[in-house]
BAZA-718028 format. One line per 2 residues: number of its first residue (from 1); their letters; for each residue z, x, y of N, C-alpha, C, O, CB. Coordinates in nm, 3 decimals, decimal comma. Atoms other than C-alpha are relative to their C-alpha. Glycine has a CB too. Example, Ala and Ser with C-alpha at 12.3 -4.5 7.8 and 13.67 -1.06 7.14 Angstrom:
2
1 = AS = 0,000 0,089 -0,119 0,780 1,230 -0,450 0,000 0,090 0,120 0,066 0,194 0,118 0,125 -0,099 0,003; -0,006 -0,082 -0,119 0,714 1,367 -0,106 0,073 -0,077 0,109 0,090 -0,026 0,220 -0,142 0,041 0,046
// end
This chain:
195
1 = MN = -0,003 0,066 -0,119 -0,008 0,008 0,001 -0,041 0,084 0,119 -0,139 0,087 0,193 0,127 -0,052 0,017; 0,050 -0,133 -0,153 0,056 0,316 0,259 -0,120 -0,005 -0,022 -0,188 -0,039 0,075 0,048 0,191 0,006
3 = KC = 0,142 -0,063 -0,043 -0,275 0,402 0,156 -0,078 -0,077 0,043 -0,187 -0,033 0,079 -0,074 0,061 -0,091; 0,095 0,126 -0,047 -0,423 0,071 0,256 0,061 0,015 0,160 -0,005 0,058 0,254 0,034 -0,184 -0,097
5 = RF = -0,024 -0,052 -0,182 -0,203 0,093 0,605 -0,073 0,103 0,031 -0,131 0,098 0,140 0,153 0,054 0,050; -0,018 -0,092 -0,147 -0,271 0,382 0,717 -0,157 0,029 -0,035 -0,205 0,108 0,046 0,139 0,167 0,016
7 = LA = 0,114 -0,003 -0,066 -0,637 0,369 0,645 -0,099 -0,118 0,051 -0,218 -0,125 0,080 -0,058 0,069 -0,070; 0,081 0,082 -0,110 -0,667 0,049 0,801 0,043 0,017 0,143 0,003 -0,041 0,244 0,011 -0,150 -0,028
9 = GV = -0,025 -0,068 -0,196 -0,506 0,230 1,126 -0,126 0,097 0,034 -0,181 0,108 0,143 0,180 0,135 0,030; 0,093 -0,097 -0,046 -0,755 0,488 1,091 -0,119 -0,050 0,010 -0,211 0,021 0,050 -0,008 0,108 -0,074
11 = II = 0,150 0,073 -0,044 -1,051 0,205 1,103 0,057 -0,090 0,110 -0,033 -0,106 0,193 -0,091 -0,105 -0,136; -0,037 0,002 -0,114 -0,853 0,053 1,360 -0,026 0,063 0,154 -0,081 0,018 0,255 0,080 0,015 -0,031
13 = LL = 0,013 -0,065 -0,075 -0,817 0,325 1,551 -0,118 0,062 0,061 -0,113 0,094 0,180 0,060 0,051 -0,029; 0,081 -0,019 -0,022 -1,183 0,438 1,524 -0,076 -0,124 0,054 -0,167 -0,112 0,136 -0,028 0,063 -0,085
15 = LS = 0,085 0,123 -0,055 -1,308 0,083 1,591 0,060 -0,055 0,164 0,000 -0,148 0,219 0,020 -0,141 -0,127; -0,041 -0,003 -0,116 -1,109 0,085 1,925 0,016 0,087 0,029 0,108 0,084 0,111 0,072 -0,049 0,030
17 = GG = 0,073 -0,113 -0,137 -1,209 0,399 2,071 -0,148 0,049 -0,014 -0,206 0,149 0,028 0,088 0,162 0,010; 0,119 -0,019 -0,005 -1,530 0,323 1,961 -0,051 -0,125 0,079 -0,169 -0,120 0,116 -0,053 0,026 -0,131
19 = CK = 0,033 0,078 -0,144 -1,552 0,026 2,211 0,020 0,099 0,098 -0,087 0,119 0,156 0,098 -0,132 0,040; 0,035 -0,049 -0,151 -1,487 0,235 2,497 -0,110 0,072 0,043 -0,163 0,145 -0,041 0,090 0,076 0,045
21 = ET = 0,099 -0,028 -0,057 -1,735 0,333 2,693 -0,003 0,174 0,006 0,103 0,215 0,054 0,001 -0,082 0,129; 0,003 -0,148 -0,033 -1,796 0,720 2,711 -0,106 0,013 0,104 -0,215 -0,042 0,123 -0,030 0,095 -0,128
23 = QI = 0,100 -0,065 -0,140 -1,928 0,897 3,018 -0,084 0,090 -0,041 -0,046 0,197 -0,088 0,077 0,080 0,121; 0,143 -0,057 0,033 -2,287 1,008 2,958 -0,002 0,123 0,119 -0,074 0,065 0,200 -0,143 -0,133 0,018
25 = RQ = 0,050 -0,096 -0,073 -2,306 1,361 3,216 -0,141 -0,003 0,017 -0,219 -0,007 -0,079 0,038 0,112 -0,047; 0,109 0,025 -0,018 -2,600 1,335 3,402 -0,058 0,175 0,007 0,007 0,278 0,027 -0,012 -0,107 0,125
27 = PD = -0,021 -0,203 -0,060 -2,792 1,691 3,444 -0,024 0,002 0,134 -0,064 -0,093 0,202 -0,132 0,139 -0,067; 0,029 -0,035 -0,178 -2,817 1,846 3,793 -0,110 0,028 0,068 -0,116 0,058 0,187 0,059 0,108 0,047
29 = FT = 0,155 0,025 -0,043 -3,183 1,838 3,818 -0,047 -0,079 0,012 -0,013 -0,173 -0,059 -0,080 0,029 -0,047; 0,118 0,109 0,059 -3,477 1,626 3,885 -0,089 0,047 -0,037 -0,107 0,164 -0,004 -0,059 -0,092 0,073
31 = PF = 0,090 -0,123 0,059 -3,754 1,730 3,705 -0,115 -0,003 0,040 -0,200 0,069 -0,011 -0,016 0,010 -0,140; 0,091 -0,020 -0,033 -4,002 1,625 3,926 -0,001 -0,080 0,132 0,007 -0,202 0,124 -0,083 -0,015 -0,095
33 = KA = -0,010 0,096 -0,121 -4,005 1,522 4,327 -0,169 -0,090 -0,017 -0,257 -0,079 -0,102 0,024 0,113 0,177; 0,112 0,105 0,040 -4,273 1,247 4,386 -0,146 0,126 0,124 -0,115 0,205 0,214 0,063 -0,243 0,081
35 = PV = 0,164 -0,088 -0,037 -4,662 1,443 4,520 0,043 -0,006 0,180 0,060 -0,125 0,209 -0,210 -0,129 -0,060; -0,003 0,002 -0,197 -4,605 1,482 4,960 -0,181 0,012 0,042 -0,241 0,117 0,021 0,113 0,201 0,092
37 = TL = 0,085 0,026 -0,042 -4,916 1,392 5,081 -0,043 -0,048 0,169 0,058 -0,076 0,234 -0,011 -0,063 -0,086; -0,016 0,006 -0,136 -5,075 1,325 5,465 0,021 -0,116 -0,005 0,046 -0,154 0,109 -0,095 0,043 0,090
39 = ST = 0,009 0,125 -0,010 -5,059 0,984 5,381 0,119 -0,076 0,005 0,144 -0,178 0,071 -0,070 -0,036 -0,087; -0,127 0,025 0,039 -4,720 0,966 5,242 0,138 0,051 0,077 0,254 0,021 0,047 -0,002 0,045 -0,122
41 = TT = -0,110 -0,109 -0,041 -4,530 1,233 5,492 0,017 -0,090 0,110 -0,072 -0,164 0,150 -0,037 0,176 0,033; -0,072 0,095 -0,134 -4,321 1,056 5,785 0,123 0,039 0,009 0,200 -0,014 0,088 0,010 -0,168 -0,013
43 = EE = -0,120 -0,072 -0,092 -4,033 1,295 5,783 -0,006 0,157 -0,062 -0,059 0,208 -0,161 0,182 -0,085 -0,029; 0,018 -0,167 0,031 -3,979 1,665 5,795 0,073 0,027 -0,131 0,192 0,012 -0,156 0,072 0,107 0,127
45 = VE = 0,042 -0,067 0,133 -4,057 1,808 5,446 0,149 0,066 -0,040 0,206 0,121 0,054 -0,139 0,127 0,020; -0,128 -0,091 0,007 -3,717 1,964 5,280 -0,057 0,195 -0,026 -0,139 0,226 -0,112 0,109 -0,075 -0,166
47 = RR = 0,027 -0,169 -0,001 -3,750 2,405 5,328 0,115 0,034 -0,098 0,224 -0,024 -0,087 0,020 0,092 0,173; -0,048 -0,035 0,055 -3,609 2,560 5,086 0,010 0,193 0,068 -0,082 0,251 0,125 -0,053 -0,062 -0,121
49 = PW = 0,003 -0,154 -0,050 -3,495 2,951 5,179 -0,100 0,105 -0,004 -0,112 0,205 0,067 0,087 0,059 -0,058; 0,054 -0,113 0,037 -3,739 3,114 5,011 -0,174 -0,011 0,094 -0,257 0,070 0,136 0,004 0,003 -0,190
51 = EF = 0,144 0,058 -0,060 -4,043 2,915 5,162 0,022 0,060 0,097 0,127 0,103 0,145 -0,039 -0,155 0,025; 0,041 -0,036 -0,206 -4,228 3,016 5,515 -0,092 -0,028 0,008 -0,145 -0,084 -0,088 -0,010 0,143 0,087
53 = EI = 0,041 0,083 -0,036 -4,442 2,931 5,695 -0,128 0,058 0,096 -0,116 0,030 0,215 0,105 -0,075 0,044; 0,080 -0,067 -0,102 -4,747 3,118 5,861 -0,013 -0,054 0,127 0,024 0,023 0,215 -0,121 0,017 -0,041
55 = SP = -0,032 -0,016 -0,176 -4,762 2,990 6,196 0,083 -0,126 -0,014 0,025 -0,228 -0,052 -0,156 -0,011 0,140; -0,024 0,112 -0,036 -4,486 2,747 6,252 0,021 -0,057 0,106 0,015 0,017 0,204 0,060 -0,022 -0,042
57 = KE = 0,058 0,118 -0,119 -4,496 2,448 6,500 0,078 0,019 0,141 0,040 -0,018 0,252 0,036 -0,177 -0,055; -0,056 -0,065 -0,175 -4,222 2,612 6,773 -0,061 0,111 0,043 -0,066 0,163 0,154 0,161 0,053 0,017
59 = AV = 0,067 -0,200 -0,064 -4,399 2,953 6,770 -0,115 -0,079 0,143 -0,209 -0,159 0,151 -0,173 0,144 -0,205; 0,120 -0,042 -0,131 -4,549 3,003 7,135 -0,061 0,130 0,014 0,001 0,237 0,018 0,062 -0,010 0,144
61 = PG = 0,053 -0,156 -0,055 -4,744 3,278 7,207 0,052 0,064 0,072 0,101 -0,014 0,154 -0,102 0,015 0,059; -0,081 -0,062 -0,049 -4,579 3,533 7,364 0,131 -0,041 0,062 0,173 -0,010 0,173 -0,059 0,050 0,062
63 = EK = -0,190 0,032 -0,024 -4,208 3,396 7,372 0,061 0,098 -0,090 -0,010 0,165 -0,166 0,072 -0,178 -0,056; -0,134 -0,121 0,026 -3,916 3,624 7,258 0,028 -0,123 -0,129 0,067 -0,239 -0,114 0,170 0,038 0,172
65 = HE = -0,046 0,043 0,142 -3,862 3,500 6,913 0,193 0,046 -0,051 0,227 0,163 -0,068 -0,128 0,096 -0,113; -0,119 0,007 0,026 -3,478 3,450 6,823 0,036 0,095 -0,142 -0,060 0,131 -0,210 0,028 -0,149 -0,006
67 = GI = -0,018 -0,108 0,128 -3,332 3,678 6,525 -0,142 0,078 -0,020 -0,174 0,047 -0,135 0,040 -0,090 -0,160; 0,124 -0,066 0,019 -3,677 3,888 6,526 -0,022 0,116 0,109 -0,048 0,108 0,229 -0,113 -0,105 0,004
69 = SD = 0,021 -0,102 -0,123 -3,699 4,224 6,666 -0,128 -0,002 0,017 -0,207 -0,077 -0,040 0,046 0,148 -0,016; 0,073 0,009 -0,049 -3,932 4,321 6,838 -0,102 0,071 -0,071 -0,216 0,046 -0,031 0,031 0,015 0,102
71 = EF = 0,079 -0,115 0,077 -4,102 4,599 6,586 -0,082 -0,107 -0,086 -0,189 -0,067 -0,133 0,105 0,126 -0,102; 0,031 0,098 0,048 -4,171 4,245 6,423 -0,190 -0,065 0,052 -0,302 -0,077 0,001 0,134 -0,085 0,041
73 = IY = 0,095 0,046 -0,085 -4,379 4,111 6,702 -0,126 0,114 0,055 -0,109 0,217 0,120 0,084 -0,055 0,114; 0,122 -0,091 -0,068 -4,752 4,257 6,778 -0,060 -0,070 0,085 -0,087 -0,184 0,047 -0,109 0,053 -0,090
75 = KH = 0,040 0,002 -0,096 -4,898 4,223 7,105 -0,151 -0,064 -0,031 -0,208 -0,166 0,009 0,023 0,127 0,059; 0,152 0,041 0,038 -5,233 4,204 6,963 -0,025 -0,171 -0,072 -0,119 -0,245 -0,045 -0,053 0,127 -0,129
77 = ET = -0,038 0,110 0,078 -5,127 3,899 6,737 -0,003 -0,118 0,042 -0,041 -0,222 -0,012 0,105 0,009 -0,039; -0,078 0,159 -0,105 -4,991 3,654 7,027 -0,138 -0,008 0,104 -0,175 -0,116 0,149 0,209 0,046 0,135
79 = KK = 0,125 0,034 -0,081 -5,300 3,698 7,232 -0,122 -0,097 -0,027 -0,138 -0,155 -0,135 -0,056 0,110 0,014; 0,081 0,121 0,053 -5,578 3,469 7,249 -0,109 0,077 -0,017 -0,122 0,173 0,059 -0,023 -0,135 0,092
81 = PE = 0,106 -0,083 0,002 -5,891 3,603 7,131 -0,152 0,012 0,075 -0,232 -0,074 0,041 -0,015 -0,008 -0,109; 0,144 0,002 -0,108 -6,222 3,691 7,391 -0,106 -0,072 -0,153 -0,111 -0,064 -0,276 -0,070 0,234 0,085
83 = PS = 0,142 0,042 0,077 -6,548 3,499 7,290 -0,109 0,106 -0,038 -0,139 0,204 0,029 -0,079 -0,097 0,090; 0,053 -0,141 0,051 -6,763 3,706 7,079 -0,121 0,007 0,078 -0,172 0,118 0,098 -0,032 0,016 -0,169
85 = IR = 0,125 -0,010 -0,114 -7,072 3,596 7,329 0,080 -0,029 0,119 0,173 -0,109 0,123 -0,140 -0,120 -0,016; -0,036 0,041 -0,161 -7,004 3,606 7,715 -0,123 -0,028 0,052 -0,230 0,032 0,044 0,073 0,117 0,098
87 = KP = 0,095 0,060 -0,132 -7,182 3,390 7,969 0,003 0,120 0,088 0,096 0,188 0,130 0,068 -0,151 0,093; 0,048 -0,087 -0,092 -7,381 3,605 8,168 0,069 -0,044 0,124 0,096 -0,163 0,134 -0,150 0,000 0,009
89 = EY = -0,035 0,041 -0,170 -7,240 3,613 8,568 -0,113 0,074 0,105 -0,156 0,184 0,140 0,178 0,071 0,050; 0,092 0,000 -0,122 -7,460 3,527 8,822 0,054 0,051 0,149 0,170 0,063 0,188 -0,045 -0,146 0,015
91 = AG = -0,115 -0,014 -0,088 -7,436 3,622 9,139 -0,159 -0,095 0,153 -0,274 -0,136 0,141 0,089 0,242 0,019; 0,087 0,043 -0,076 -7,599 3,493 9,462 0,030 -0,202 0,011 0,110 -0,277 -0,044 -0,152 0,066 -0,072
93 = EK = -0,008 0,139 0,001 -7,650 3,135 9,551 -0,065 -0,094 -0,083 -0,170 -0,062 -0,137 -0,027 -0,033 0,100; 0,080 0,072 0,105 -7,736 2,837 9,343 -0,054 -0,068 0,149 -0,018 -0,058 0,267 0,088 -0,107 -0,150
95 = ID = 0,081 0,028 -0,006 -8,004 2,651 9,408 0,023 -0,164 -0,072 0,074 -0,180 -0,183 -0,075 0,107 -0,038; 0,008 0,173 0,083 -8,020 2,246 9,306 -0,194 -0,025 -0,048 -0,299 0,011 0,004 0,064 -0,177 0,172
97 = IT = 0,061 0,025 0,080 -8,248 2,135 9,081 -0,039 -0,115 -0,036 0,050 -0,193 -0,003 0,034 0,042 -0,061; 0,023 0,107 0,073 -8,417 1,843 8,910 -0,109 -0,002 -0,042 -0,193 -0,031 0,043 0,020 -0,101 0,049
99 = FN = 0,111 -0,012 0,062 -8,688 1,881 8,670 -0,021 -0,120 -0,097 0,058 -0,148 -0,187 -0,001 0,127 -0,062; 0,030 0,104 0,103 -8,854 1,588 8,497 -0,146 -0,021 -0,021 -0,220 -0,108 0,026 0,062 -0,132 0,039
101 = FD = 0,140 -0,019 0,055 -9,173 1,715 8,313 0,005 -0,085 -0,191 0,052 -0,071 -0,304 -0,035 0,213 0,004; 0,060 0,068 0,156 -9,309 1,486 8,043 -0,162 0,050 -0,035 -0,267 0,016 0,019 -0,006 -0,202 0,011
103 = NA = 0,175 0,010 0,028 -9,623 1,614 7,876 -0,086 0,082 0,085 -0,206 0,105 0,073 -0,061 -0,150 0,026; 0,074 -0,099 -0,098 -9,687 1,840 8,162 -0,076 0,139 -0,038 -0,020 0,215 -0,117 0,100 0,042 0,093
105 = EL = 0,052 -0,157 0,001 -9,915 2,163 8,167 0,086 0,137 0,036 0,138 0,175 0,141 -0,109 0,005 0,100; -0,104 -0,123 -0,031 -9,733 2,488 8,082 -0,062 0,052 0,143 0,035 0,060 0,218 -0,001 0,139 -0,135
107 = KD = 0,036 -0,073 -0,132 -9,925 2,644 8,413 0,019 -0,043 0,070 0,018 0,042 0,158 -0,094 0,037 0,036; -0,014 0,065 -0,078 -9,855 2,385 8,632 0,156 0,024 -0,013 0,215 0,062 0,088 -0,070 -0,121 -0,009
109 = VL = -0,194 -0,037 -0,006 -9,446 2,430 8,529 0,027 0,131 0,052 0,100 0,175 0,141 0,089 0,007 -0,168; -0,040 -0,191 -0,129 -9,471 2,809 8,616 -0,035 0,038 0,129 0,013 0,124 0,202 -0,072 0,143 -0,043
111 = QI = 0,061 -0,008 -0,142 -9,663 2,772 8,903 0,113 -0,064 0,110 0,133 -0,019 0,223 -0,153 -0,093 0,003; -0,124 0,081 -0,070 -9,365 2,522 9,029 0,093 0,090 0,034 0,126 0,134 0,145 0,072 -0,109 -0,088
113 = IL = -0,116 -0,137 -0,013 -9,097 2,782 8,916 0,016 0,094 0,044 0,111 0,134 0,112 0,029 0,056 -0,067; -0,020 -0,102 -0,042 -9,191 3,048 8,954 -0,094 0,043 0,164 -0,075 0,131 0,249 -0,025 0,078 -0,127
115 = GE = 0,027 -0,020 -0,125 -9,401 3,014 9,231 0,037 -0,017 0,109 0,063 0,057 0,204 -0,061 -0,023 0,013; -0,071 0,061 -0,147 -9,289 2,796 9,465 0,109 0,000 0,025 0,146 0,006 0,143 -0,009 -0,117 0,032
117 = IL = -0,120 0,039 -0,054 -8,921 2,748 9,378 0,069 0,172 0,017 0,175 0,200 0,071 0,088 -0,124 -0,114; -0,088 -0,175 0,046 -8,838 3,170 9,300 -0,084 0,040 0,079 -0,024 0,129 0,138 0,004 0,097 -0,175
119 = NV = 0,079 -0,088 -0,077 -9,111 3,291 9,502 0,001 0,139 -0,019 0,053 0,226 0,050 0,027 -0,016 0,117; -0,004 -0,139 0,052 -9,206 3,580 9,271 -0,104 -0,003 -0,053 -0,155 -0,110 -0,086 0,102 0,047 -0,086
121 = NY = 0,156 0,026 0,048 -9,543 3,710 9,140 0,037 0,000 -0,156 0,135 0,052 -0,208 -0,132 0,138 0,050; 0,046 -0,004 0,144 -9,658 3,639 8,776 -0,134 0,009 -0,021 -0,215 -0,008 0,070 0,038 -0,110 -0,071
123 = IL = 0,084 -0,037 0,047 -9,915 3,716 8,563 -0,042 -0,089 -0,127 0,052 -0,084 -0,207 0,026 0,119 -0,011; 0,007 0,101 0,077 -10,044 3,463 8,321 -0,124 0,052 -0,119 -0,242 0,066 -0,087 -0,031 -0,138 0,097
125 = DK = 0,041 -0,018 0,046 -10,158 3,559 8,012 -0,095 -0,083 -0,037 -0,056 -0,200 -0,035 0,054 0,038 -0,037; 0,100 0,088 0,051 -10,522 3,409 7,875 0,060 -0,143 -0,099 0,016 -0,258 -0,097 -0,100 0,103 -0,089
127 = RV = -0,008 0,082 0,106 -10,344 3,239 7,590 0,077 -0,082 -0,005 0,084 -0,169 -0,091 0,012 0,044 -0,091; -0,119 0,152 -0,043 -10,040 3,026 7,767 -0,053 -0,084 0,049 -0,089 -0,084 0,166 0,119 0,006 0,102
129 = AG = 0,040 0,100 -0,015 -10,151 2,735 7,733 0,091 -0,112 -0,084 0,178 -0,068 -0,159 -0,131 0,017 -0,026; -0,062 0,112 0,041 -10,017 2,366 7,619 0,093 -0,061 0,104 0,142 -0,003 0,202 0,066 0,029 -0,118
131 = TI = -0,072 0,072 -0,022 -9,830 2,074 7,698 0,190 0,011 0,008 0,215 0,034 -0,111 -0,058 -0,070 -0,076; -0,130 -0,014 0,004 -9,421 2,097 7,749 0,054 -0,111 0,035 -0,011 -0,197 0,095 0,045 0,097 0,067
133 = NL = -0,092 0,106 -0,083 -9,148 1,865 7,836 0,158 0,065 0,037 0,225 0,115 -0,054 0,020 -0,152 -0,103; -0,122 -0,078 -0,076 -8,832 2,004 8,048 0,067 -0,122 0,084 -0,016 -0,174 0,159 -0,058 0,141 0,115
135 = HA = -0,099 0,044 -0,083 -8,587 1,802 8,218 0,133 0,057 0,035 0,209 0,042 -0,060 0,021 -0,100 -0,037; -0,100 -0,036 -0,020 -8,284 1,970 8,400 0,021 -0,056 0,126 -0,066 -0,085 0,208 0,012 0,121 -0,020
137 = TG = 0,007 0,045 -0,151 -8,107 1,852 8,692 0,128 0,058 0,028 0,209 0,047 -0,064 -0,014 -0,172 0,039; -0,110 -0,029 -0,013 -7,819 2,011 8,856 0,000 0,129 0,079 -0,106 0,144 0,140 0,058 -0,003 -0,118
139 = QV = -0,022 -0,123 -0,138 -7,707 2,362 9,090 -0,011 0,127 -0,133 0,065 0,138 -0,230 0,216 -0,008 0,127; 0,026 -0,135 0,132 -7,853 2,702 8,856 -0,020 0,119 0,115 -0,082 0,112 0,221 -0,185 -0,021 -0,134
141 = YR = 0,053 -0,112 -0,104 -7,849 3,045 9,016 -0,163 0,042 -0,024 -0,227 -0,009 -0,116 0,100 0,147 -0,022; 0,151 -0,008 0,059 -8,214 3,181 9,013 -0,013 0,102 -0,081 -0,129 0,137 -0,105 -0,109 0,016 0,098
143 = EE = 0,050 -0,086 0,125 -8,162 3,446 8,743 0,086 -0,100 -0,104 0,097 -0,049 -0,215 0,051 0,197 0,000; -0,027 0,112 0,079 -8,000 3,131 8,571 -0,092 -0,057 -0,039 -0,082 -0,069 -0,161 0,066 -0,080 0,046
145 = LI = 0,083 0,065 -0,047 -8,321 2,935 8,643 -0,130 0,068 -0,120 -0,194 0,018 -0,212 -0,002 0,020 0,175; 0,078 -0,106 0,105 -8,524 3,233 8,473 0,055 -0,004 -0,144 -0,015 -0,020 -0,244 0,017 0,160 0,050
147 = SM = -0,032 0,029 0,097 -8,334 3,213 8,235 -0,003 -0,111 -0,119 -0,028 -0,119 -0,239 0,061 0,020 0,031; 0,068 0,178 0,065 -8,378 2,873 8,120 -0,114 -0,003 -0,035 -0,146 -0,048 -0,145 -0,012 -0,130 0,099
149 = LN = 0,157 0,000 0,048 -8,762 2,931 8,149 -0,056 0,059 -0,062 -0,174 0,048 -0,096 -0,076 0,007 0,059; 0,055 -0,089 0,124 -8,758 3,191 7,927 0,037 -0,069 -0,136 -0,046 -0,068 -0,227 0,068 0,157 0,001
151 = TL = -0,044 0,070 0,124 -8,550 2,989 7,651 -0,086 -0,069 -0,014 -0,131 -0,069 -0,129 0,116 -0,069 -0,010; 0,075 0,111 0,001 -8,781 2,715 7,740 -0,127 0,009 -0,070 -0,167 -0,066 -0,158 -0,020 -0,038 0,124
153 = LY = 0,087 -0,056 0,090 -9,089 2,942 7,660 0,022 0,037 -0,158 -0,045 0,010 -0,257 -0,029 0,103 0,060; -0,011 -0,037 0,158 -8,923 3,093 7,365 -0,009 -0,103 -0,121 -0,024 -0,078 -0,241 0,132 0,061 -0,020
155 = VY = 0,016 0,126 0,103 -8,934 2,739 7,206 -0,158 -0,016 -0,017 -0,205 -0,039 -0,128 0,074 -0,157 0,067; 0,150 0,006 0,017 -9,307 2,729 7,265 -0,085 0,139 -0,030 -0,207 0,154 -0,017 -0,054 -0,060 0,129
157 = DF = 0,111 -0,086 0,064 -9,412 3,046 7,129 -0,017 0,115 0,147 -0,093 0,211 0,135 -0,171 -0,116 -0,049; 0,001 -0,081 -0,113 -9,378 3,228 7,478 0,096 0,083 0,073 0,207 0,033 0,092 -0,033 -0,063 0,070
159 = AI = -0,125 -0,064 -0,085 -9,183 3,511 7,685 -0,042 0,082 0,080 -0,132 0,167 0,083 0,104 0,072 -0,070; 0,004 -0,098 -0,148 -9,092 3,624 8,032 0,012 0,162 -0,008 0,103 0,202 -0,079 0,134 -0,041 0,100
161 = MK = -0,010 -0,109 0,006 -9,148 3,990 8,081 -0,010 0,071 0,100 -0,126 0,079 0,141 -0,056 0,028 -0,068; 0,003 -0,052 -0,132 -9,079 4,175 8,378 -0,026 0,210 0,046 0,025 0,312 0,000 0,161 -0,065 0,044
163 = DS = 0,053 -0,112 -0,017 -9,233 4,480 8,521 -0,007 0,082 0,168 -0,105 0,099 0,240 -0,127 -0,032 -0,061; -0,012 0,005 -0,145 -9,103 4,592 8,852 0,014 -0,115 0,033 0,062 -0,198 -0,045 -0,097 0,049 0,073
165 = DL = 0,007 0,137 -0,028 -9,143 4,302 9,063 -0,109 -0,117 -0,048 -0,135 -0,223 0,010 -0,003 0,004 0,124; 0,083 0,117 0,047 -9,385 4,113 8,859 0,023 -0,054 -0,158 0,050 0,015 -0,256 -0,152 0,046 0,016
167 = YR = -0,040 0,044 0,143 -9,335 3,903 8,563 -0,130 -0,066 -0,062 -0,214 -0,138 -0,008 0,132 -0,113 0,001; 0,095 0,042 0,120 -9,555 3,837 8,266 0,033 -0,084 -0,117 0,096 -0,073 -0,222 -0,040 0,110 -0,060
169 = IL = -0,036 0,099 0,177 -9,563 3,557 8,043 -0,127 0,005 -0,083 -0,242 -0,028 -0,055 0,035 -0,208 0,017; 0,075 -0,035 0,094 -9,706 3,655 7,739 0,005 -0,073 -0,146 0,112 -0,134 -0,146 0,024 0,127 -0,005
171 = PK = -0,067 0,066 0,128 -9,692 3,498 7,357 0,078 0,080 -0,035 0,063 0,195 0,007 -0,077 -0,035 -0,114; -0,092 -0,071 -0,025 -9,397 3,614 7,247 -0,007 0,085 -0,176 0,094 0,135 -0,224 0,140 -0,099 0,060
173 = AE = -0,017 -0,117 0,091 -9,502 3,817 6,918 -0,040 0,128 0,060 -0,010 0,232 0,003 -0,077 -0,018 -0,123; 0,086 -0,098 -0,085 -9,714 4,044 7,208 0,164 0,045 0,059 0,151 0,167 0,063 -0,150 -0,078 0,132
175 = TR = -0,073 -0,032 -0,079 -9,389 4,103 7,375 0,131 0,093 -0,072 0,221 0,158 -0,019 0,027 -0,122 0,069; -0,097 -0,085 0,091 -9,196 4,253 7,067 -0,052 0,152 -0,032 0,003 0,244 -0,092 0,019 -0,078 -0,146
177 = SE = -0,005 -0,176 0,016 -9,405 4,569 7,100 0,027 0,063 0,155 0,054 0,182 0,170 -0,176 0,071 -0,066; -0,074 -0,021 -0,124 -9,312 4,574 7,473 0,143 0,101 -0,008 0,218 0,125 -0,103 0,040 -0,150 0,049
179 = TN = -0,086 -0,033 0,002 -9,081 4,759 7,615 0,139 -0,050 0,143 0,247 0,004 0,167 -0,054 0,119 -0,027; -0,045 0,094 -0,114 -8,934 4,550 7,909 -0,004 -0,120 -0,043 -0,111 -0,177 -0,062 -0,076 0,002 0,120
181 = IV = -0,017 0,142 0,033 -8,792 4,223 7,809 0,103 -0,069 0,125 0,214 -0,022 0,153 0,070 -0,011 -0,166; -0,143 0,035 -0,058 -8,605 4,006 8,055 0,104 -0,060 -0,103 0,072 -0,097 -0,216 -0,016 -0,107 0,118
183 = VY = -0,040 0,057 0,030 -8,338 3,882 7,972 0,122 -0,087 0,093 0,126 -0,198 0,040 0,004 0,058 -0,087; -0,011 0,110 -0,126 -8,144 3,688 8,261 -0,032 0,100 0,143 0,037 0,188 0,193 0,189 -0,083 0,009
185 = GD = 0,050 -0,003 -0,126 -8,379 3,729 8,575 0,003 0,162 -0,001 -0,050 0,229 -0,089 0,087 -0,088 0,119; 0,052 -0,145 0,009 -8,345 4,096 8,693 0,114 0,100 -0,050 0,114 0,219 -0,020 -0,055 0,049 0,147
187 = KI = -0,074 -0,044 0,124 -8,065 4,180 8,444 -0,078 0,005 -0,158 -0,082 -0,082 -0,246 0,122 -0,101 -0,008; 0,101 -0,022 0,091 -8,327 4,406 8,203 0,082 0,108 -0,102 0,138 0,217 -0,088 -0,146 0,058 0,079
189 = RR = -0,024 -0,155 0,086 -8,247 4,582 7,911 -0,134 0,044 -0,103 -0,218 -0,031 -0,154 0,157 -0,019 -0,122; 0,078 -0,010 0,052 -8,449 4,767 7,746 -0,002 0,094 -0,140 0,070 0,188 -0,174 -0,065 0,018 0,088
191 = MI = 0,035 0,013 0,175 -8,592 4,786 7,369 -0,084 0,151 0,026 -0,174 0,202 0,093 -0,127 -0,181 -0,077; 0,110 -0,171 0,036 -8,679 5,140 7,246 -0,060 -0,016 -0,113 0,001 -0,087 -0,193 0,086 0,164 -0,029
193 = KA = 0,067 0,019 0,146 -8,905 5,146 6,952 0,015 0,064 -0,076 -0,023 0,181 -0,065 -0,110 -0,003 -0,017; -0,038 -0,071 0,126 -8,787 5,233 6,632 -0,102 0,068 -0,050 -0,214 0,020 -0,067 0,047 -0,083 -0,102
195 = S = 0,198 -0,117 0,051 -9,053 5,536 6,503 0,037 0,017 -0,107 -0,032 0,079 -0,188 -0,064 0,193 0,074
// end
């Protein structure tokens, strides 16, 4: 009987102990965070000490950074880069222009711009012919107008060359063999033939 009571007591203890809730310990980590995209980001993303940002939002060029010694800040990294192609600097007075040439003869356009507006001497090659379209309005320098004209002629396979005080208008293929090519009016670059 003792044996039965002992067995009954053990069973009651087991049953009463089995009914008690056991506390399950949660792991200390979360397996994955939800991916952060531009459409879901509404607040500041959590930063860890080992993460770094190449260009922080609050960094201003030329500003003194706290906690960073000057040996790690280089002057050439904080200044704005200069443009690789510089706009030429023109001198003199600006002239008002208004051009509305639709299917105009190239010879007539050159006469108006070079002969009447700029009052320069020029020679036309006999192959310079055709019709062009040109629409321009505003104030430009004389040298800038010659540069604009040279760009226009380049589209139609012609170019302007300058020999002292005389401008020559030739087919573009022929100007490659010459030495003087107009770049910006009176500013001429010498092109030396490679032999």
